[in-house]
N, C-alpha and C positions, 0 to 999 in steps of 0.2 A: 699616674694621672689619667682620667678618662679621656679617650680620644687619642692618646699618645701612640698606641700601637697601630691605629688606623692611619695616622699621619706619617709614621716612619717610612713606609714604602714610597710615599709621594716625595718626601724630602730626599730620599736616596736617589730617586729618578731626577729630581731637580739638580742634585749635586753632580750626577752623571752628565746631564746636558750641559751644565756649567763648565765642567772639565773639557768636554768636546769643543765648546765654543772658545774657551781660553786657548786651547791648543791651536785652533784655526786662527784666532786673532794674533797669535805670536808669529804666524807666517808672514804677516804684513808689516812692512817697516813703518815706524812713526815718521811722518813727514812734517816739516815745520809749517807748511801751508794748510794742513788738515787738522780739524778738531779731533777726528777719529780716523784711525788707520784702516778700519774695516767695519762692515755692518755688524759683525760679531762684537767688536769693541763698543759700538754704539749701544747694542742691546745689553751688554753686560753692565753698562753705565746707567742707561735710562729705562731698560726693559722692566717689565712687571710679570710676576708669576700669576698664573691662573689655575684654577682647580679643574682637573679633568672630570668630565661628567658624560653620561649617556645623552644621546640626542633624545629629546622628549618624544613620546609616542605621537604619531600623526605628523611629525615634521620630517619631510623627505630628505634623503641623502641625494647629493648631486653626483655627477660623473667623476670618477677618479681622475687625478691629474688636472683638475680644473678648480683647484682650491680658491684662487682669487675671485673667479667669477661666481663660484658657489657661495663664498662668504659674502660677497657684495649683494647678491640676490637675497640671501638669508637675512642679512642685517636689515635690508630695506623692507622685506616682507614682515618680519617679526619685531622690528623696532629695537634691534640689538646693536652693540658696538662692533664695528669692523676692526679686526686686529691682525697685524702681520708680525711675524717673527720666526722662531725656530720651534719645532715640536719634536718630541721623541715618540716614535711609533712603537706599537706593541712588538714589532719585529726586532727592536733594538737599534734601528737606524734612525738618524735624525735628518730633518729636512727643513728647508725654507718652506714656510707654510702660511696660510691665512685661515682664520676662523672667526667666530663671533663670541662675544662675552655678554653675559647677563649682568644686571646691576650688582648682584652679589659676588661677582668675580668667577662664576662658574662658566665653563666653556660649552658652547654649542658648536660642534664641528660638523658642518654639513657635508664634508668630504669623507672624513674618517669615521664618523659616527662617534662611538665611545671607545675607539681603539687607541687614542693618544694617551701617553703616560705622563708627559710633562710638557708644559707650554710656557715659553718665555717670549713675550711680545710687547708691542706698542699699541695700546688702544686709542685709535685715532678719533678725534672729534669730527663731527659732520662738516663743520666749517673748514677745517684743514683739508679734509678729503675733497671738498669742492675746489679749494685753491690748487691742490695737487692736480686734479683733473683738468683744470684750466691751463696749467703749465705743461703737463705731460700726457694728457689724454687718458684713455682707459687702460692704464698700466699699473702694476704693483708699485707701491710707494717705496719700499726698501730695496727691492731686488732688481730694479731697472734704473739704477743710479746714473748710468751713462746717458739716459734720456734727459736728465736735468743738470748735466754738467757736474755730477758728483756733489750736488748741493748739500745733502745731509752730512756727508763725510767732511766737507769743507767747513760748514757753518753750524752743524748740529740742528736740533729741532727748535722751531719757534715756540714761544710761550703758549700759543693757542693750539698746538698740535695734539696734545694728549689729554685724555680724561683720567681722573683719579680712581681707576678701577684696579683690582688685583693688589698684589703685595710687591712693593719695589724690590727689585733684585739687589740694588745697591745697599739696602738696609740689612742684608744678611751677609755676614763675613764669608760664608761658603760660596757666595755668588759674586764677590767683589773681583774685578779684574786683577790678575796677579801675574 
């Protein structure tokens, strides 16, 4: 089928990132008072896959190790969706990361440029981001859970939190928590 050969490397990288996240999720015990045992478990359940892409010409990269600030500024400047999750870098390492998503599900990563190989994240609505900022200040949504009393792990995401961008991870058996 046309496009199958070009899609295969992306699917392999997504399967690799899924396995890394599953292995980490298994390290955390299921607790009766929590909806999710870890951020990894939340992402495997509610996360969405995005298509790696080069940063468009003329759009600047921000400083390394400032992905949350870079993605916030980039999303506001270019009208894109701020997204947090995990990404697999060209080096083979994966990291907690923030990037932006275009309406077609393609990534604009103002920190790594086009160096990301797989992106699994949560595309947050502007309304939810405003609510989060009122609650927790200018901090990452997923990776500063101690600032909000572990709210997302205890209760999950509210209905207004996410935009329907990308491909749901839970719709693909290779990305289902296991």
